[in-house]
N, C-alpha and C positions, 0 to 999 in steps of 0.2 A: 835660247837653248842653254842648258846648264853646263857649266864647265866641269863639274864634278859628277862622278858616277856613284850610285848608291849600292850598298850591301846591307841587307836586313838580317839581323840575327834572329834566331828562333824565338827568343823571349819577346822581341819587338813584335813579331808577327802574331804571337799568341795574345799579347796585350792589346794589339790593334783589334783583334776579334772581340776580346773581352770588353773593350770600351767602344763598341761599334757606334754608339750615340755621338761620340766625338770624332768619328772618322773624317768628316769633311774638314774640321779644324786641324786635325793632325796632318792630313794630306797637304793642306795649304802651308802649314809650318815646315813640313819636310821639303816642299818645293822652295820655300824661301831659304832654308838652310842650304839646299843644293846650289841655289843661285849665289848666295853670299853667306858662307858658313861662319865668318867671323863677326858679322853684323848682328847686334842684339843677342849675342850668346855669351855665356859665362864659362870661363875656364875653371875647372874643378880641381880641388886638392883633397887629400885624405885628411879629414878633420877628426873623425871619430876614432881612428886607429883600428877600426873593424873592417873597412873596405877601402881598397886602393882605387881612388878615382883620379889619380894623377894622370894627366893627359886627356881626360874626358872633358866634354863640354855639355852644357845644359842650355836648353831653350824653353821658354814658357809657351805653353799651349793656351792656358787661361790662368786664372788666379792661383789654382792649386795643382794643375797638371804640368808635368815636365817631360821633355824629350831628352834622352841622354844619348850622346853619340861621340865618335872619335873621328878626327880629320887625320888621315894617314900622313900627310906631309908634316903636320904639326907634331904628331907622335914621333915620327922618324927623326926629325931634325931638331925638335925643341925639347920635348918632355917625356918621351917614351912612356906610353900608357901602361897601366897595370894589366891590360888584357892582351895586348899586342897581336892584333889580327893583321897588322899592317906589313909585316915582313914579306908577304907574298902578293901584296896589292900595290897598284900604281899610286903615286903621290896624290893624284886628284881623285881619291876615293874617300867617301864618308861612310863609316860603319855605324848604322843605327842600332844601338844596343837595347834600349827599352823605352817605353812610354807609359806613363801612369801618374797616379796621385803622387805628390811631392815625396812623402815618406817612403812609399813603396818603390818609386823610381830610383831614389838614391840608395835604397837597400838592394836594388837589382833583383827584386822578387816579383 
């Protein structure tokens, strides 16, 4: 049983439909993130100056596909994300923001 609960943003759900061919791989990765959100994930920072990814995390689906999410306990106590959904959510919540090809996922489009 997962210790964390999931919240799925609209963009994540839309992109999950868009990339239906990868749905099994995405589902497996989401389950792994819910089980161990800090394992094999990367903490993101704003590098481009265009998008604030501070507090967000990335996980690889395959070579070019990424899953972008926020762990509320990390956001709240460590790095305050640029999206802050976490104010009204329990610590043990993961907000899945988007999934998609590397460039599109990081652009949140």
